[in-house]
C-alpha positions in Angstrom: 7.6 0.4 39.3 5.9 2.8 37.6 8.2 5.7 35.9 6.3 9.1 36.4 6.7 11.1 32.9 5.5 14.7 31.7 4.4 15.6 28.7 6.4 18.5 26.8 3.6 19.1 24.5 0.7 20.8 26.2 -2.0 19.0 23.5 -0.2 15.6 23.5 -3.7 13.9 23.6 -5.1 15.4 20.7 -1.9 14.9 18.7 -2.1 10.9 19.6 -6.2 11.5 18.8 -5.2 13.1 15.6 -2.8 11.2 14.2 -4.2 7.9 15.1 -7.2 8.9 13.3 -5.1 10.1 10.4 -3.8 6.5 9.9 -6.2 4.5 6.9 -4.5 1.0 7.9 -4.8 1.7 11.3 -8.2 3.7 12.0 -10.2 2.6 9.3 -8.8 -0.7 8.1 -7.9 -2.3 11.9 -11.1 -0.3 13.7 -8.6 1.0 16.1 -8.9 4.1 18.3 -7.0 5.5 21.3 -9.0 4.9 24.8 -6.7 5.9 27.8 -3.7 8.6 27.2 -1.2 9.8 29.5 2.1 10.9 29.7 4.3 7.9 28.9 1.0 5.9 28.7 -1.7 5.0 25.6 -4.5 2.8 25.0 -5.9 1.3 21.7 -8.8 -1.3 21.0 -9.5 -2.7 18.1 -12.7 -4.4 17.2 -12.7 -8.5 16.2 -13.6 -8.0 12.4 -13.9 -11.7 10.8 -11.3 -10.8 7.7 -7.8 -10.3 10.7 -8.3 -13.5 12.0 -6.9 -16.8 11.4 -9.0 -19.4 10.5 -9.3 -20.8 13.6 -11.0 -18.1 14.8 -8.6 -16.3 16.3 -6.7 -12.7 15.7 -4.1 -12.6 13.5 -0.8 -12.3 14.6 0.1 -8.4 12.3 -2.8 -7.2 14.1 -1.5 -7.8 17.3 2.2 -6.6 16.0 0.4 -3.3 14.4 -1.4 -2.5 17.9 1.3 -3.0 20.1 3.5 -1.3 17.6 1.2 2.3 17.7 0.5 1.9 21.4 4.7 1.8 22.2 4.7 4.6 20.1 2.5 7.2 21.1 3.5 6.5 23.7 6.4 7.8 23.6 5.3 10.5 21.3 3.5 12.0 24.3 6.7 12.9 25.6 8.3 14.2 23.2 7.7 18.4 22.3 5.7 19.7 19.4 8.5 19.7 17.1 9.7 15.8 17.1 8.0 12.7 16.7 9.0 8.8 17.0 9.3 6.2 14.7 10.5 2.7 15.6 13.5 1.3 15.3 13.1 -2.5 16.7 10.4 -4.2 17.9 10.0 -8.1 20.2 6.7 -9.6 20.1 5.7 -12.3 22.5 2.4 -14.9 21.8 1.8 -16.0 24.7 -1.9 -17.4 23.8 -4.5 -18.0 20.9 -6.4 -14.3 20.7 -9.9 -14.9 20.8 -12.2 -12.1 21.5 -15.1 -9.0 21.0 -12.0 -6.9 20.8 -8.4 -6.5 21.8 -6.2 -3.7 24.0 -3.2 -2.5 23.1 -1.4 -0.9 26.3 2.4 0.9 25.9 3.9 1.8 28.6 7.1 3.8 28.3 10.0 2.3 30.2 12.7 4.7 30.0 12.9 7.9 27.8 16.5 9.5 26.9 17.1 12.3 24.7 17.4 9.7 21.2 15.7 6.7 22.3 12.8 5.4 24.0 12.2 1.6 25.5 8.7 1.1 25.5 6.5 -2.5 26.4 3.4 -3.2 25.1 0.6 -5.9 26.4 -1.9 -7.2 24.2 -5.4 -8.5 25.4 -8.4 -10.5 24.1 -10.9 -9.3 26.2 -14.3 -11.5 26.2 -17.5 -10.6 28.1 -16.0 -8.1 29.6 -12.7 -10.2 30.9 -9.0 -9.6 29.8 -6.4 -12.1 28.8 -3.4 -11.1 27.8 -2.2 -12.7 24.6 1.4 -11.5 23.7 3.6 -9.0 25.1 5.9 -6.7 22.7 9.0 -4.7 23.5 10.1 -1.7 21.4 12.9 0.9 20.5 12.1 4.2 19.3 13.7 7.2 18.3 13.3 10.4 18.4 13.4 12.5 15.2 12.0 15.4 13.9 8.8 16.1 12.7 7.5 16.5 9.1 4.1 17.8 9.8 
């Protein structure tokens, strides 16, 4: 069952796009971009890049962790007011299969959003020829904090 959430910031979509676009590591180095945003859900796509692959040709686990952490964090951020932000408190990731693909998707969803903490999960998929393969799963805890904007 998927929970229904509502955004507390009317500009939540633009906020997510602007924030990811302002992170050199995610946007420039990993080539990540936001492909979908709804209250409590964010999808991020990143192309496979030779410099980010293991010698066997599959994506490095740290790349997957960064993508999932961002997708789950932004999913939680869609639910907070403009004066608040989100930081990661903890995460656990399970790598399920080697990540061979032309690009990777991180889909972050909020499971439960409280006043100060949000629990989220993220699925990481390798995409090859239009077919998606689940390669990792992450569970995160996010904390609501005052924004520094």
